[in-house]
Structures are given as C-alpha cells and as structure tokens.
C-alpha positions in Angstrom: -4.2 -8.0 7.8 -4.1 -4.3 7.4 -6.0 -3.2 4.3 -5.1 0.7 3.0 -7.0 2.3 0.8 -5.3 2.5 -3.1 -6.9 6.2 -4.0 -6.2 9.6 -3.6 -9.8 10.3 -3.5 -10.5 12.1 -0.3 -14.3 11.7 -0.7 -13.3 7.8 -0.9 -11.1 7.4 2.0 -13.3 9.4 4.4 -15.6 6.4 3.0 -13.8 3.6 4.1 -12.5 5.7 7.8 -15.6 5.4 8.8 -16.4 1.5 7.7 -13.6 0.7 9.9 -11.5 -0.3 6.6 -9.0 2.5 6.1 -5.3 1.0 7.6 -3.2 3.5 5.3 -3.5 5.0 2.4 -1.0 4.6 -1.3 -0.9 6.7 -3.5 1.4 7.6 -7.5 1.7 10.0 -9.8 -0.9 8.1 -11.6 -3.6 7.5 -9.0 -3.2 11.4 -8.5 -3.7 11.9 -12.7 -7.0 10.0 -12.5 -7.9 11.6 -8.9 -7.8 15.1 -10.4 -4.4 16.6 -8.7 -3.8 19.8 -10.5 -0.4 22.2 -10.0 2.3 19.6 -10.1 4.3 19.2 -6.7 1.8 21.9 -5.6 -1.0 20.0 -6.5 0.9 16.7 -5.0 1.5 18.4 -1.6 -1.9 20.3 -1.0 -3.9 16.5 -1.5 -1.1 14.8 0.5 -1.3 17.6 3.5 -4.8 16.6 3.1 -5.0 12.9 3.6 -2.6 12.5 5.9 -4.3 15.4 8.4 -7.2 12.8 7.8 -4.9 9.4 7.9 -2.9 10.0 11.1 -1.2 7.9 12.4 -1.9 6.1 10.0 0.6 6.0 6.6 -0.4 7.7 3.2 2.5 6.8 0.8 3.7 9.2 -1.1 5.9 8.2 -4.7 8.1 10.2 -5.7 8.3 11.4 -9.6 12.4 11.1 -10.8 14.6 7.7 -11.0 17.5 9.7 -10.3 19.1 9.2 -7.2 20.3 12.4 -5.8 16.9 13.4 -6.9 15.2 11.4 -4.8 16.2 12.2 -1.8 16.0 16.0 -2.3 12.4 15.2 -3.7 12.1 12.3 -0.1 13.5 15.1 2.3 10.6 17.5 1.3 8.1 14.7 1.0 8.9 13.7 4.8 8.7 17.6 6.4 4.7 17.4 5.4 3.9 15.1 7.6 4.7 12.9 10.1 2.7 9.8 8.9 4.4 10.1 5.1 5.8 7.0 3.9 7.8 8.2 1.0 7.6 5.7 -2.7 10.5 4.5 -4.2 11.4 1.6 -6.8 13.3 -0.8 -6.4 15.7 0.3 -9.1 15.8 3.1 -12.0 14.0 2.7 -15.7 17.5 0.9 -16.6 17.7 -1.6 -13.6 19.8 -0.5 -12.1 19.3 0.2 -8.1 18.2 2.2 -5.8 19.0 1.0 -3.0 21.7 3.6 -1.9 18.5 6.2 -1.6 16.8 3.7 -0.1 19.5 3.2 2.4 20.2 7.2 2.6 16.5 8.1 3.4 16.0 5.1 5.6 19.3 6.5 8.2 18.2 9.7 8.0 15.0 8.6 10.0 12.7 9.0 7.2 10.1 5.9 6.3 10.1 4.5 2.8 7.9 2.0 0.6 10.1 0.4 -1.7 7.7 -0.1 -4.7 7.8 -2.2 -7.6 9.2 -5.3 -6.9 8.0 -8.3 -8.3 10.8 -11.6 -7.3 11.1 -13.0 -4.0 15.5 -11.4 -4.7 14.1 -7.7 -4.9 12.0 -8.2 -2.1 14.8 -9.4 -0.2 18.0 -7.2 -1.1 15.0 -4.4 -0.1 14.8 -5.1 3.4 18.4 -6.2 3.6 18.7 -2.4 2.5 15.9 -1.0 4.9 17.1 -3.0 7.9 20.9 -1.8 7.3 19.5 2.3 6.9 17.8 1.5 11.1 20.5 0.0 12.2 21.9 3.9 11.9 18.9 6.0 12.2 17.9 6.8 15.7 14.0 6.6 14.9 12.6 3.5 14.6 9.6 4.4 12.2 7.8 1.6 9.9 8.8 1.5 6.4 7.0 -0.6 3.6 8.1 -3.1 0.5 5.4 -3.5 -1.8 5.3 -6.6 -4.0 3.6 -6.2 -7.1 1.4 -9.7 -6.8 -1.1 -9.2 -9.7 1.6 -8.0 -12.1 3.8 -11.6 -11.2 0.1 -13.3 -11.4 0.2 -11.7 -15.2 3.6 -13.1 -15.8 4.3 -16.1 -14.3 0.5 -16.9 -12.8 -1.6 -17.0 -9.3 0.4 -19.4 -8.1 4.1 -17.6 -8.6 2.6 -14.7 -6.8 1.5 -17.1 -3.8 5.2 -18.4 -3.4 6.5 -14.9 -3.7 4.6 -13.6 -0.5 4.5 -16.6 1.8 8.5 -16.5 1.4 9.1 -13.3 1.7 7.2 -13.0 4.8 9.3 -16.4 6.0 12.6 -15.0 5.6 11.6 -11.5 7.0 10.2 -13.6 10.4 12.9 -15.9 10.2 15.3 -12.9 10.7 13.1 -11.1 12.4 12.9 -8.0 11.0 10.4 -6.5 12.9 9.9 -2.9 11.2 9.2 -4.1 7.6 6.3 -4.7 6.1 4.8 -6.7 2.9 2.5 -4.7 0.8 0.4 -6.1 -2.0 0.0 -4.1 -4.7 -1.6 -4.8 -8.0 -4.8 -5.8 -5.9 -7.5 -6.4 -9.1 -9.9 -8.7 -8.1 -12.3 -9.6 -5.1 -10.4 -13.4 -6.2 -7.1 -11.7 -5.5 -7.6 -9.8 -2.2 -9.2 -13.7 -1.4 -6.2 -15.7 -2.1 -3.2 -13.1 -1.0 -5.2 -12.3 2.1 -3.7 -15.8 3.2 -0.4 -15.1 2.0 1.5 -14.1 4.8 1.3 -10.2 3.7 1.0 -7.9 6.4 -1.2 -5.5 4.4 -3.0 -5.2 1.1 -3.8 -2.2 -1.0 -7.0 -2.2 -2.5 -8.7 0.3 -5.4 -12.0 1.3 -3.9 -13.6 0.0 -6.7 -11.7 -3.8 -5.5 -13.8 -3.4 -2.5 -17.0 -2.3 -3.4 -16.6 -5.7 -5.2 -16.0 -7.7 -2.8 -19.0 -7.0 -0.5 -21.1 -8.3 -3.8 -23.1 -11.9 -3.7 -25.6 -12.9 -5.6 -27.2 -15.1 -2.5 -26.5 -12.0 0.4 -29.0 -9.7 -1.4 -31.7 -12.2 -2.1 -31.8 -13.4 1.7 -31.7 -9.6 2.7 -35.2 -9.8 0.6 -36.1 -12.3 2.0 -35.1 -11.7 6.0 -36.9 -8.1 5.0 -40.5 -9.9 3.3 -40.1 -11.8 6.5 -39.8 -8.9 8.7 -42.5 -6.9 7.4 -44.7 -10.0 7.2 -44.2 -10.3 10.7 -45.0 -6.6 11.8 -48.1 -6.2 10.2 -49.5 -9.9 12.3 -48.3 -8.4 15.6 
C-alpha cells in the first residue's frame, strides 16, 4: 500500500519524504487555500511546480477549478504541461450530477494522467474505471490513473462497514478485469482508526493529511516504554 500526503504545504511534504512515507501528494483548491496559496492559477502553478519537482517522479494531483467539460479540458492540458508527474483531478460529476466522464475519457486518450475524485459508490468507481480504460485503449501513453473513493464521507452517511465494502469490491472488480493502470486512492481519511481499517481494504493508496499521520504515531504506552528504556539505559551507563 502507498501513502500519499494530502497537503500543499512544501515543508510537510519535505518532512514525510525524509521519513520515507511519501509516495505521492494530493491537493485540491481547499487544501491550497488552507496552505496559504494565493494569486489564483499562477499561485497554484507556482506551488504545484515546487511540489512536483520535490517529489518527482512520484505523482502530484492537482484539481481543476471548473465543472464544465470544455473548461476542464483546457485547464487539464495546462496542468499536464507544468510537469511530467502531474495527475489532473476531475470530479466524477458536475454540481448538478451530470457526468464528467467525457472529459475523463478524452484526457486519458491524450495521454494525460487523471485522478477521478469525489466518488462515494461502487457504481461510480467502475464507470470511472471503464472510461479510463477506454481512453487507455486509444492512448499511446500508458500512464497510471487513479480513482478516489471518499471513504470518510461514505462512513458518515452509511457507516464504516459500507465504506469498507465499497473499497474491497472495487478492488476485486479492477483485479478481475485486469485493469492494471488504475489505482484506488482512499480519500477523506480523518483518523488513525480510518488508516487502520482502510489500509486492509485492498485499496492501493491512502491519502492522509499530516495531522492524521502524526496521530498514527501516538501511543501512551509507547511513550512510557521509551521513558523506561532511556532511564534504564542511563542507570546502566552509570554502573559501567
């Protein structure tokens, strides 16, 4: 299983690279805003170029800022030109629930890596995978593509078991149909408990916010044990 860092903070990305935990980075407009990115598209481009260079050849997901198909294609082509390791995030539907699969199919056909995002159901995920696979059959470039399933939001509405079920069944479906160029990203990971459960779901990737990674390392018993080990080590040194 891979871990992506769900952040646009360069310092955070650098930190997790140094820990050996960064297999990629995911961003979106909300994350960029939270990270202090300013200046519209130029600001996003500057930050994306910085992170893309830092993590290359690992992927960086950058999300389009529109839900209109023609505009998605224009934006995605721009983002793709920024760096070789950029994957363009596109939501599965627009704000009215209409399909954005035509844009996804076209981008994959052009050799642009996509990350189809904001998915909550098995049906959404397999339709996105079908569109990606159809685009791959036309493309001369066989990049890796992603389908992002928002397990945290599924859990809020339908319970943790349903989120786990969707993730497992989508992975089984991808494997059965031999869709080797498509990987599942688990999004909206909000707690160490989510990491524990969904890392066993068969998903290829968990994208985790830095604050959740920090919590995953915490254990009161571990802290007590470390203190005991250090105290015992100091006593042993004094007696040598």
